[in-house]
C-alpha positions, 0 to 999 in steps of 0.5 A: 954138668961139668965132668972132669972140669969140663963144660959140656955145651950142645949147639944147635945150627943147621950150618956146620961151617958155623959149628967148626967155627965155633969150636975152633974159637973155644979150643983157640981160647980155652982148649980143655975147657969146652966140649961141644956137641952139634946137632943140625936140625929142630927135631934133632935138637929136641931129643938131645935137650930132653936128655938134659946132658949139657951145661949150656946151649948155643941155638941159632935162630934160624933152623929151617922151618923153625926158629931158636924161639920155638927151641926155648919154648920147648925148654919151658914146655919141658920145665927145664931151666938151662942157660941158652945163648942165642945166635942171632943175625945183625940188626934183629932187635925184635928177635933179641928182645923176643928171645929174652922174653922167652928165656935166652940168657943172652944173645950173640950176633953171629957175624960179630963172634970173637974167641973173647967175646964168645968165651966171656958170654959163656962164662958170664951166663953160667955164672948168672945161671948159678947165682940165679938157681941158688936165689931160686933155691933160697926163695923156695926154701923161705917160702915153704917155710912161710907157707908151712909155718904154724904160726902166722906170719904177716909182712906189712909196708912202711904204713904198716899196711898188710902186704902179705900173709901165710895161711896160718894167719889167714886161718888164725885172724879169719880173714879172707886174703883180699879183705886182709890186704886192706887191712893195717896191722893196727886194725888187728889190735883189740886194745887202742892202747896196745896198738900205740905201744906196739907202733912206737916200739916198732918204729923206735932205733931198736925196732924189734917188738917181742910182747904179748898182745890181745887180737881181734879176729875178722869175726870178733873173737879175741885172741891172746898172741905173742908177737915178734916183729922187726925191720925186715928190709930197711931199704924197703921198710918192710917189717916181719910179724911172727904171731904165735897164738896163746890163746888155748894155753892161758885159757888152760892156765886160767882154768887151772887158776879158777879151779884152784881158787874155787877150791881154796874159796870152798875150803874157806867157806866150809871153815867159816860155816863150822866156826860161825854155826856152832856159836850161832846154834848156841846163840839161838838155844839162849834166845829160845831159853830166855823166850820161855824163862821170861826172866824180865818184864822189860816191854822190849825184851821179846822185840830184842829177842826176836831181832836177835833170832831173826838175824841169827836165821838169816846168818845161818841161811848166809852160811847154808848159800855160801855152802851151796855156791862153793860146793862141787855138787852132783850133776844130772849130765846128759847131752844137750845142744848149747843153743837149745839151752840159750833158747830156753834161757832166753824164755826164761828172761822174756818178761824182764827183757819186755818189761825193760824194753831191752833189745835182743840180738841172737847169733847162734851157729848152726848146727848146734853143738851138744855138750854134757850139761845139767839143764837145769843148772846150767840154764841157772847160771846162764840166767844169772848172767843175763839178769845181770846184764839186764839190771846193768842197762837203763830201761828202754835204752839197752841191747843184749847180744848173745853169740855162739860158735864152735872152735877147736873141740870147744863151743863158746858163748858170749852174752854182751849188755850195753850196760854201765860196766864194771871198774877195773878194780872190780873185775877181778873179785867179781866171782868172789862170795859176797861181793856185789855192787847191788844194794840188795844183793848177796854177792853169791849169785856169780860164785854159783854161776862159776861153780856151775860153769866149772862143774861143766868143765867150762871156763868163764871169762869177763871183759868190761869197760865203764860206759861201754857195757860188759861181755861174759865169754863162756865156753864148754868141750863138746861131746865127741 
Protein backbone atom coordinates (compact mmCIF):
# COMPACT_ATOMS: atom_id res chain seq x y z
CA UNK A 1 0.00 0.00 0.00
CA UNK A 2 1.88 3.00 -1.27
CA UNK A 3 1.58 5.76 1.35
CA UNK A 4 2.53 9.34 0.43
CA UNK A 5 3.70 8.01 -2.90
CA UNK A 6 6.24 5.64 -1.30
CA UNK A 7 6.38 1.88 -1.93
CA UNK A 8 6.79 -0.15 1.27
CA UNK A 9 8.98 -3.24 0.90
CA UNK A 10 9.78 -5.99 3.41
CA UNK A 11 13.09 -7.78 2.95
CA UNK A 12 13.48 -11.21 4.57
CA UNK A 13 17.20 -12.10 4.70
CA UNK A 14 19.46 -13.45 7.46
CA UNK A 15 22.45 -11.46 6.13
CA UNK A 16 22.41 -7.81 7.25
CA UNK A 17 25.05 -6.90 4.63
CA UNK A 18 22.64 -7.93 1.87
CA UNK A 19 20.01 -5.63 3.36
CA UNK A 20 22.42 -2.65 3.34
CA UNK A 21 23.39 -3.44 -0.27
CA UNK A 22 19.80 -3.65 -1.54
CA UNK A 23 18.80 -0.51 0.36
CA UNK A 24 21.76 1.39 -1.11
CA UNK A 25 20.87 0.29 -4.64
CA UNK A 26 17.27 1.45 -4.22
CA UNK A 27 18.28 4.79 -2.73
CA UNK A 28 20.77 5.36 -5.56
CA UNK A 29 18.18 4.95 -8.29
CA UNK A 30 15.04 6.27 -6.53
CA UNK A 31 15.89 7.85 -3.17
CA UNK A 32 12.35 8.97 -2.32
CA UNK A 33 10.40 6.10 -3.85
CA UNK A 34 11.06 3.03 -1.70
CA UNK A 35 10.81 2.38 2.07
CA UNK A 36 12.70 -0.84 2.90
CA UNK A 37 12.11 -2.76 6.14
CA UNK A 38 14.31 -5.70 7.12
CA UNK A 39 13.71 -8.86 9.17
CA UNK A 40 16.44 -11.45 9.66
CA UNK A 41 14.59 -14.63 10.63
CA UNK A 42 11.82 -16.87 9.32
CA UNK A 43 9.70 -16.55 12.48
CA UNK A 44 10.00 -12.76 12.59
CA UNK A 45 9.02 -12.67 8.91
CA UNK A 46 5.81 -14.63 9.56
CA UNK A 47 4.65 -12.15 12.19
CA UNK A 48 5.34 -9.11 10.00
CA UNK A 49 3.73 -10.69 6.92
CA UNK A 50 0.53 -11.29 8.86
CA UNK A 51 0.20 -7.52 9.35
CA UNK A 52 -0.09 -7.20 5.54
CA UNK A 53 1.55 -3.78 5.76
CA UNK A 54 3.80 -3.93 2.68
CA UNK A 55 3.40 -3.49 -1.06
CA UNK A 56 6.11 -5.98 -2.02
CA UNK A 57 8.30 -8.69 -0.42
CA UNK A 58 11.95 -9.52 -1.16
CA UNK A 59 12.70 -12.98 0.24
CA UNK A 60 16.03 -14.79 0.32
CA UNK A 61 15.89 -18.50 -0.46
CA UNK A 62 18.20 -19.51 2.39
CA UNK A 63 16.86 -18.66 5.87
CA UNK A 64 18.68 -20.96 8.27
CA UNK A 65 16.61 -24.11 8.81
CA UNK A 66 13.85 -22.71 6.55
CA UNK A 67 13.71 -21.50 2.96
CA UNK A 68 12.01 -18.82 0.98
CA UNK A 69 9.64 -21.52 -0.34
CA UNK A 70 8.40 -21.96 3.24
CA UNK A 71 7.66 -18.23 3.33
CA UNK A 72 5.73 -18.50 0.05
CA UNK A 73 3.69 -21.39 1.52
CA UNK A 74 2.87 -19.16 4.49
CA UNK A 75 1.41 -16.57 2.12
CA UNK A 76 -0.75 -19.31 0.58
CA UNK A 77 -1.88 -20.62 3.99
CA UNK A 78 -2.93 -17.10 5.00
CA UNK A 79 -4.87 -16.67 1.76
CA UNK A 80 -2.80 -13.52 1.29
CA UNK A 81 -1.92 -12.68 -2.29
CA UNK A 82 1.05 -10.36 -2.50
CA UNK A 83 3.92 -9.74 -4.96
CA UNK A 84 7.05 -11.66 -3.88
CA UNK A 85 10.51 -11.62 -5.48
CA UNK A 86 12.78 -14.48 -4.42
CA UNK A 87 16.57 -14.08 -4.15
CA UNK A 88 18.36 -17.23 -5.29
CA UNK A 89 21.91 -18.38 -5.85
CA UNK A 90 23.49 -18.64 -9.26
CA UNK A 91 22.57 -21.82 -11.12
CA UNK A 92 19.68 -22.75 -8.79
CA UNK A 93 17.31 -23.25 -11.74
CA UNK A 94 15.26 -25.98 -10.05
CA UNK A 95 14.73 -23.58 -7.14
CA UNK A 96 13.65 -20.83 -9.53
CA UNK A 97 11.05 -23.14 -11.03
CA UNK A 98 9.82 -24.28 -7.62
CA UNK A 99 9.56 -20.65 -6.47
CA UNK A 100 7.37 -19.67 -9.44
CA UNK A 101 5.11 -22.66 -8.82
CA UNK A 102 4.85 -21.69 -5.13
CA UNK A 103 3.63 -18.22 -6.05
CA UNK A 104 6.70 -16.01 -6.52
CA UNK A 105 6.14 -13.22 -9.04
CA UNK A 106 9.82 -13.16 -10.07
CA UNK A 107 13.31 -14.26 -8.94
CA UNK A 108 16.72 -12.57 -8.97
CA UNK A 109 20.19 -14.10 -8.73
CA UNK A 110 21.78 -12.40 -5.72
CA UNK A 111 25.28 -12.12 -7.15
CA UNK A 112 23.97 -10.43 -10.31
CA UNK A 113 21.71 -7.76 -8.76
CA UNK A 114 22.18 -4.21 -10.11
CA UNK A 115 20.33 -1.02 -9.25
CA UNK A 116 18.66 -0.84 -12.66
CA UNK A 117 17.81 -4.58 -12.67
CA UNK A 118 16.40 -4.46 -9.15
CA UNK A 119 14.32 -1.35 -9.79
CA UNK A 120 12.99 -2.82 -13.07
CA UNK A 121 12.09 -6.12 -11.37
CA UNK A 122 10.23 -4.30 -8.58
CA UNK A 123 8.35 -2.04 -11.01
CA UNK A 124 7.48 -4.94 -13.32
CA UNK A 125 6.30 -7.13 -10.42
CA UNK A 126 4.09 -4.38 -8.96
CA UNK A 127 2.56 -3.58 -12.37
CA UNK A 128 1.94 -7.25 -13.08
CA UNK A 129 0.36 -7.76 -9.66
CA UNK A 130 -1.93 -4.74 -10.16
CA UNK A 131 -3.06 -5.97 -13.56
CA UNK A 132 -3.66 -9.49 -12.27
CA UNK A 133 -5.72 -8.06 -9.42
CA UNK A 134 -7.88 -6.11 -11.85
CA UNK A 135 -8.37 -9.21 -14.00
CA UNK A 136 -9.18 -11.36 -10.98
CA UNK A 137 -11.76 -8.89 -9.69
CA UNK A 138 -13.29 -8.68 -13.15
CA UNK A 139 -13.40 -12.47 -13.42
CA UNK A 140 -14.97 -12.75 -9.98
CA UNK A 141 -17.59 -10.16 -10.89
CA UNK A 142 -18.50 -11.87 -14.15
CA UNK A 143 -18.36 -15.32 -12.55
CA UNK A 144 -20.75 -14.09 -9.86
CA UNK A 145 -23.12 -12.82 -12.53
CA UNK A 146 -22.78 -16.14 -14.37
CA UNK A 147 -23.44 -18.20 -11.24
CA UNK A 148 -26.22 -16.09 -9.71
CA UNK A 149 -28.13 -15.12 -12.86
CA UNK A 150 -31.79 -16.17 -12.87
CA UNK A 151 -31.55 -16.64 -16.63
CA UNK A 152 -29.94 -19.79 -17.95
CA UNK A 153 -26.50 -19.16 -19.48
CA UNK A 154 -24.65 -21.58 -21.74
CA UNK A 155 -21.26 -21.38 -23.43
CA UNK A 156 -20.68 -23.43 -26.58
CA UNK A 157 -17.59 -24.07 -28.68
CA UNK A 158 -17.07 -23.71 -32.43
CA UNK A 159 -18.97 -26.97 -33.01
CA UNK A 160 -21.83 -25.68 -30.82
CA UNK A 161 -21.02 -28.23 -28.11
CA UNK A 162 -21.95 -27.04 -24.62
CA UNK A 163 -18.79 -26.38 -22.59
CA UNK A 164 -20.17 -24.40 -19.62
CA UNK A 165 -23.52 -23.85 -17.95
CA UNK A 166 -24.63 -21.91 -14.89
CA UNK A 167 -26.82 -23.40 -12.11
CA UNK A 168 -29.94 -21.75 -13.58
CA UNK A 169 -29.37 -23.64 -16.84
CA UNK A 170 -29.03 -26.95 -14.96
CA UNK A 171 -32.30 -26.30 -13.13
CA UNK A 172 -34.17 -25.15 -16.22
CA UNK A 173 -33.02 -27.95 -18.54
CA UNK A 174 -33.06 -30.67 -15.86
CA UNK A 175 -29.56 -31.88 -16.71
CA UNK A 176 -26.69 -33.01 -14.55
CA UNK A 177 -23.52 -31.04 -15.32
CA UNK A 178 -21.60 -34.00 -16.76
CA UNK A 179 -24.53 -35.06 -18.94
CA UNK A 180 -25.15 -31.57 -20.30
CA UNK A 181 -21.50 -31.15 -21.33
CA UNK A 182 -21.90 -34.17 -23.64
CA UNK A 183 -24.66 -32.40 -25.58
CA UNK A 184 -24.81 -29.83 -28.35
CA UNK A 185 -27.07 -26.78 -28.50
CA UNK A 186 -29.10 -28.55 -31.19
CA UNK A 187 -30.02 -31.30 -28.67
CA UNK A 188 -32.04 -28.78 -26.67
CA UNK A 189 -34.47 -27.89 -29.47
CA UNK A 190 -37.82 -29.67 -29.78
CA UNK A 191 -38.28 -28.72 -33.42
CA UNK A 192 -35.80 -29.67 -36.17
CA UNK A 193 -36.73 -26.66 -38.34
CA UNK A 194 -35.95 -24.33 -35.44
CA UNK A 195 -32.52 -25.96 -35.01
CA UNK A 196 -31.58 -25.31 -38.64
CA UNK A 197 -32.81 -21.69 -38.49
CA UNK A 198 -30.94 -21.05 -35.21
CA UNK A 199 -27.61 -22.48 -36.43
CA UNK A 200 -27.88 -20.63 -39.75
CA UNK A 201 -28.55 -17.32 -37.99
CA UNK A 202 -25.78 -17.87 -35.43
CA UNK A 203 -23.25 -18.67 -38.15
CA UNK A 204 -24.25 -15.72 -40.33
CA UNK A 205 -22.16 -12.55 -40.72
CA UNK A 206 -24.23 -10.82 -38.05
CA UNK A 207 -23.85 -13.78 -35.70
CA UNK A 208 -26.57 -12.65 -33.27
CA UNK A 209 -29.81 -14.48 -32.43
CA UNK A 210 -32.76 -13.02 -30.51
CA UNK A 211 -35.75 -15.26 -30.97
CA UNK A 212 -38.33 -17.47 -29.29
CA UNK A 213 -37.97 -21.25 -29.51
CA UNK A 214 -39.33 -24.43 -27.95
CA UNK A 215 -36.78 -26.43 -25.92
CA UNK A 216 -37.11 -29.93 -24.53
CA UNK A 217 -35.74 -30.71 -21.06
CA UNK A 218 -33.76 -33.86 -20.24
CA UNK A 219 -37.04 -35.38 -19.02
CA UNK A 220 -38.93 -34.48 -22.19
CA UNK A 221 -40.87 -31.47 -20.92
CA UNK A 222 -41.39 -28.69 -23.48
CA UNK A 223 -40.33 -25.14 -22.59
CA UNK A 224 -41.05 -21.87 -24.33
CA UNK A 225 -37.83 -19.84 -24.22
CA UNK A 226 -36.33 -16.65 -25.61
CA UNK A 227 -32.73 -17.19 -26.69
CA UNK A 228 -30.17 -14.39 -26.98
CA UNK A 229 -27.06 -15.87 -28.57
CA UNK A 230 -23.91 -14.30 -29.99
CA UNK A 231 -20.24 -14.95 -30.70
CA UNK A 232 -18.44 -14.15 -27.43
CA UNK A 233 -14.84 -14.81 -28.46
CA UNK A 234 -14.06 -14.70 -32.19
CA UNK A 235 -10.56 -16.14 -31.76
CA UNK A 236 -11.72 -19.12 -29.70
CA UNK A 237 -15.07 -19.37 -31.53
CA UNK A 238 -16.92 -19.34 -28.21
CA UNK A 239 -20.67 -18.69 -28.25
CA UNK A 240 -22.74 -17.18 -25.43
CA UNK A 241 -26.40 -18.18 -25.09
CA UNK A 242 -28.70 -16.51 -22.56
CA UNK A 243 -31.97 -18.40 -22.22
CA UNK A 244 -35.05 -16.85 -20.65
CA UNK A 245 -37.86 -19.21 -19.68
CA UNK A 246 -41.23 -17.74 -20.75
CA UNK A 247 -43.24 -20.95 -20.36
CA UNK A 248 -45.20 -19.70 -17.35
CA UNK A 249 -45.89 -16.34 -18.98
CA UNK A 250 -47.12 -18.01 -22.15
CA UNK A 251 -49.18 -20.47 -20.11
CA UNK A 252 -50.96 -17.59 -18.39
CA UNK A 253 -51.50 -15.84 -21.73
CA UNK A 254 -52.92 -19.04 -23.24
CA UNK A 255 -55.06 -19.59 -20.16
CA UNK A 256 -56.45 -16.07 -20.49
CA UNK A 257 -57.08 -16.58 -24.22
CA UNK A 258 -58.79 -19.91 -23.55
CA UNK A 259 -61.09 -18.33 -20.96
CA UNK A 260 -61.89 -15.38 -23.23
CA UNK A 261 -62.52 -17.64 -26.22
CA UNK A 262 -64.65 -19.97 -24.11
CA UNK A 263 -66.67 -17.06 -22.72
CA UNK A 264 -67.34 -15.80 -26.27
CA UNK A 265 -68.31 -19.32 -27.38
CA UNK A 266 -70.70 -19.58 -24.44
CA UNK A 267 -72.36 -16.27 -25.30
CA UNK A 268 -72.76 -17.32 -28.92
CA UNK A 269 -74.14 -20.70 -27.84
CA UNK A 270 -76.78 -19.02 -25.62
CA UNK A 271 -77.71 -16.64 -28.43
CA UNK A 272 -78.00 -19.50 -30.94
CA UNK A 273 -80.02 -21.57 -28.48
CA UNK A 274 -82.45 -18.72 -27.93
CA UNK A 275 -82.82 -17.93 -31.62
CA UNK A 276 -83.16 -21.59 -32.65
CA UNK A 277 -85.44 -22.86 -29.91
CA UNK A 278 -88.18 -20.27 -30.44
CA UNK A 279 -88.89 -21.17 -34.10
CA UNK A 280 -88.19 -24.84 -33.29
CA UNK A 281 -90.97 -24.82 -30.69
CA UNK A 282 -93.36 -23.28 -33.24
CA UNK A 283 -92.46 -25.96 -35.81
CA UNK A 284 -93.08 -28.74 -33.29
CA UNK A 285 -96.46 -27.23 -32.35
CA UNK A 286 -97.39 -26.98 -36.03
CA UNK A 287 -96.41 -30.62 -36.65
CA UNK A 288 -98.46 -31.72 -33.66
CA UNK A 289 -101.48 -29.80 -34.98
CA UNK A 290 -101.11 -31.30 -38.46
CA UNK A 291 -100.97 -34.82 -37.00
CA UNK A 292 -104.24 -34.37 -35.10
CA UNK A 293 -106.03 -32.38 -37.77
CA UNK A 294 -105.79 -35.14 -40.40
CA UNK A 295 -106.13 -32.52 -43.11
CA UNK A 296 -104.67 -34.80 -45.77
CA UNK A 297 -105.23 -38.35 -46.91
CA UNK A 298 -101.76 -38.56 -48.49
CA UNK A 299 -100.25 -41.93 -47.42
CA UNK A 300 -96.82 -40.42 -46.76
CA UNK A 301 -98.07 -37.40 -44.80
CA UNK A 302 -97.55 -38.93 -41.37
CA UNK A 303 -94.16 -40.30 -42.46
CA UNK A 304 -92.93 -36.82 -43.38
CA UNK A 305 -94.42 -35.30 -40.23
CA UNK A 306 -92.56 -37.93 -38.14
CA UNK A 307 -89.32 -37.04 -39.92
CA UNK A 308 -89.86 -33.35 -39.17
CA UNK A 309 -90.68 -34.04 -35.54
CA UNK A 310 -87.70 -36.40 -35.05
CA UNK A 311 -85.25 -33.93 -36.54
CA UNK A 312 -86.67 -31.07 -34.51
CA UNK A 313 -86.05 -33.11 -31.36
CA UNK A 314 -82.52 -33.88 -32.60
CA UNK A 315 -81.80 -30.18 -33.16
CA UNK A 316 -83.17 -29.40 -29.71
CA UNK A 317 -80.92 -32.07 -28.19
CA UNK A 318 -77.85 -30.66 -29.97
CA UNK A 319 -78.68 -27.18 -28.69
CA UNK A 320 -78.97 -28.58 -25.15
CA UNK A 321 -75.60 -30.35 -25.47
CA UNK A 322 -74.02 -27.17 -26.83
CA UNK A 323 -75.28 -25.19 -23.85
CA UNK A 324 -74.09 -27.87 -21.43
CA UNK A 325 -70.61 -28.00 -23.02
CA UNK A 326 -70.12 -24.23 -22.80
CA UNK A 327 -71.79 -23.48 -19.46
CA UNK A 328 -69.73 -22.82 -16.33
CA UNK A 329 -71.47 -25.40 -14.18
CA UNK A 330 -71.33 -25.78 -10.41
CA UNK A 331 -68.76 -28.30 -9.25
CA UNK A 332 -68.52 -30.45 -6.15
CA UNK A 333 -64.88 -29.57 -5.45
CA UNK A 334 -62.92 -31.74 -3.01
CA UNK A 335 -59.20 -32.46 -2.58
CA UNK A 336 -58.32 -35.35 -4.87
CA UNK A 337 -55.07 -37.08 -5.81
CA UNK A 338 -54.45 -36.61 -9.53
CA UNK A 339 -52.79 -40.02 -9.87
CA UNK A 340 -55.83 -41.62 -8.20
CA UNK A 341 -58.16 -39.89 -10.69
CA UNK A 342 -56.00 -41.10 -13.59
CA UNK A 343 -56.11 -44.69 -12.28
CA UNK A 344 -59.93 -44.54 -11.95
CA UNK A 345 -60.18 -43.18 -15.49
CA UNK A 346 -57.95 -45.96 -16.81
CA UNK A 347 -60.22 -48.56 -15.16
CA UNK A 348 -63.19 -47.14 -17.08
CA UNK A 349 -61.20 -47.29 -20.32
CA UNK A 350 -59.79 -50.78 -19.63
CA UNK A 351 -62.30 -52.64 -21.83
CA UNK A 352 -61.66 -50.41 -24.85
CA UNK A 353 -57.90 -50.66 -24.37
CA UNK A 354 -58.06 -54.44 -24.12
CA UNK A 355 -60.45 -54.77 -27.08
CA UNK A 356 -58.12 -52.72 -29.28
CA UNK A 357 -54.99 -54.39 -27.86
CA UNK A 358 -53.44 -51.01 -26.95
CA UNK A 359 -50.23 -50.98 -24.91
CA UNK A 360 -50.32 -48.66 -21.89
CA UNK A 361 -47.29 -46.95 -20.34
CA UNK A 362 -47.85 -45.10 -17.06
CA UNK A 363 -45.21 -42.91 -15.43
CA UNK A 364 -47.00 -41.27 -12.52
CA UNK A 365 -44.75 -39.26 -10.22
CA UNK A 366 -44.91 -39.93 -6.51
CA UNK A 367 -45.95 -38.62 -4.10
CA UNK A 368 -49.39 -38.06 -5.54
CA UNK A 369 -50.32 -34.36 -5.60
CA UNK A 370 -53.69 -33.14 -4.37
CA UNK A 371 -55.88 -30.90 -6.53
CA UNK A 372 -59.34 -29.45 -5.96
CA UNK A 373 -61.58 -31.44 -8.27
CA UNK A 374 -65.08 -32.65 -9.01
CA UNK A 375 -64.20 -36.34 -9.34
CA UNK A 376 -67.00 -37.36 -11.70
CA UNK A 377 -66.60 -34.45 -14.09
CA UNK A 378 -62.80 -34.54 -14.23
CA UNK A 379 -62.85 -38.28 -14.93
CA UNK A 380 -65.25 -37.55 -17.84
CA UNK A 381 -62.77 -34.98 -19.21
CA UNK A 382 -59.78 -37.34 -18.93
CA UNK A 383 -61.81 -40.23 -20.37
CA UNK A 384 -62.80 -38.16 -23.43
CA UNK A 385 -59.11 -37.56 -24.21
CA UNK A 386 -58.15 -41.20 -23.65
CA UNK A 387 -61.01 -42.50 -25.82
CA UNK A 388 -60.03 -40.06 -28.59
CA UNK A 389 -56.49 -41.45 -28.39
CA UNK A 390 -57.70 -45.05 -28.56
CA UNK A 391 -59.88 -44.30 -31.59
CA UNK A 392 -56.95 -42.59 -33.35
CA UNK A 393 -54.77 -45.71 -33.13
CA UNK A 394 -54.94 -48.93 -35.13
CA UNK A 395 -56.06 -51.94 -33.13
CA UNK A 396 -53.07 -54.00 -32.03
CA UNK A 397 -50.59 -51.32 -33.08
CA UNK A 398 -50.78 -48.47 -30.60
CA UNK A 399 -49.29 -47.19 -27.37
CA UNK A 400 -50.96 -44.85 -24.89
CA UNK A 401 -48.50 -43.11 -22.56
CA UNK A 402 -49.57 -41.21 -19.44
CA UNK A 403 -47.08 -39.10 -17.47
CA UNK A 404 -47.64 -36.95 -14.41
CA UNK A 405 -45.23 -34.62 -12.61
CA UNK A 406 -45.14 -31.63 -10.26
CA UNK A 407 -43.54 -28.28 -11.01
CA UNK A 408 -43.91 -24.69 -9.76
CA UNK A 409 -47.06 -25.25 -7.66
CA UNK A 410 -48.83 -27.03 -10.53
CA UNK A 411 -49.27 -30.69 -11.34
CA UNK A 412 -49.08 -31.81 -14.96
CA UNK A 413 -50.45 -34.81 -16.84
CA UNK A 414 -49.52 -35.65 -20.42
CA UNK A 415 -51.64 -38.15 -22.39
CA UNK A 416 -49.90 -39.25 -25.59
CA UNK A 417 -51.06 -41.63 -28.31
CA UNK A 418 -49.26 -43.03 -31.34
CA UNK A 419 -52.22 -42.53 -33.65
CA UNK A 420 -52.64 -40.85 -37.01
CA UNK A 421 -52.16 -37.32 -35.64
CA UNK A 422 -54.07 -34.13 -36.36
CA UNK A 423 -53.45 -31.88 -39.38
CA UNK A 424 -51.92 -28.50 -38.36
CA UNK A 425 -54.89 -26.58 -39.77
CA UNK A 426 -57.26 -28.49 -37.47
CA UNK A 427 -55.33 -28.03 -34.22
CA UNK A 428 -56.60 -24.49 -33.63
CA UNK A 429 -60.20 -25.64 -34.09
CA UNK A 430 -59.96 -28.74 -31.92
CA UNK A 431 -62.00 -27.38 -28.98
CA UNK A 432 -64.57 -25.50 -31.09
CA UNK A 433 -68.18 -26.70 -30.80
CA UNK A 434 -69.30 -29.11 -33.56
CA UNK A 435 -65.80 -29.47 -35.00
CA UNK A 436 -65.07 -33.16 -35.54
CA UNK A 437 -63.28 -35.46 -37.95
CA UNK A 438 -65.43 -38.43 -36.93
CA UNK A 439 -68.27 -39.47 -39.23
CA UNK A 440 -70.74 -39.91 -36.36
CA UNK A 441 -69.32 -37.44 -33.84
CA UNK A 442 -71.12 -34.33 -32.60
CA UNK A 443 -67.91 -32.36 -32.07
CA UNK A 444 -68.87 -31.44 -28.51
CA UNK A 445 -66.76 -33.94 -26.54
CA UNK A 446 -63.54 -31.90 -26.47
CA UNK A 447 -65.51 -28.68 -26.00
CA UNK A 448 -67.00 -30.18 -22.84
CA UNK A 449 -63.54 -31.47 -21.83
CA UNK A 450 -62.04 -28.00 -22.13
CA UNK A 451 -64.96 -26.54 -20.16
CA UNK A 452 -64.40 -28.99 -17.29
CA UNK A 453 -60.63 -28.35 -17.20
CA UNK A 454 -61.07 -24.56 -17.27
CA UNK A 455 -63.65 -24.84 -14.47
CA UNK A 456 -60.91 -26.56 -12.46
CA UNK A 457 -58.58 -23.57 -13.07
CA UNK A 458 -56.57 -25.83 -15.32
CA UNK A 459 -55.02 -25.52 -18.76
CA UNK A 460 -55.04 -27.87 -21.73
CA UNK A 461 -52.76 -27.74 -24.76
CA UNK A 462 -52.37 -30.08 -27.69
CA UNK A 463 -49.37 -31.05 -29.80
CA UNK A 464 -49.71 -33.30 -32.80
CA UNK A 465 -47.87 -34.44 -35.88
CA UNK A 466 -49.42 -36.33 -38.78
CA UNK A 467 -48.44 -39.98 -38.60
CA UNK A 468 -46.70 -39.54 -35.24
CA UNK A 469 -49.56 -39.20 -32.77
CA UNK A 470 -51.07 -36.59 -30.47
CA UNK A 471 -50.19 -35.33 -27.00
CA UNK A 472 -52.56 -33.52 -24.58
CA UNK A 473 -50.79 -31.58 -21.83
CA UNK A 474 -53.03 -30.67 -18.89
CA UNK A 475 -52.11 -28.80 -15.71
CA UNK A 476 -53.89 -27.96 -12.45
CA UNK A 477 -52.95 -25.87 -9.40
CA UNK A 478 -52.10 -28.06 -6.42
CA UNK A 479 -53.81 -27.77 -3.05
CA UNK A 480 -51.65 -25.52 -0.83
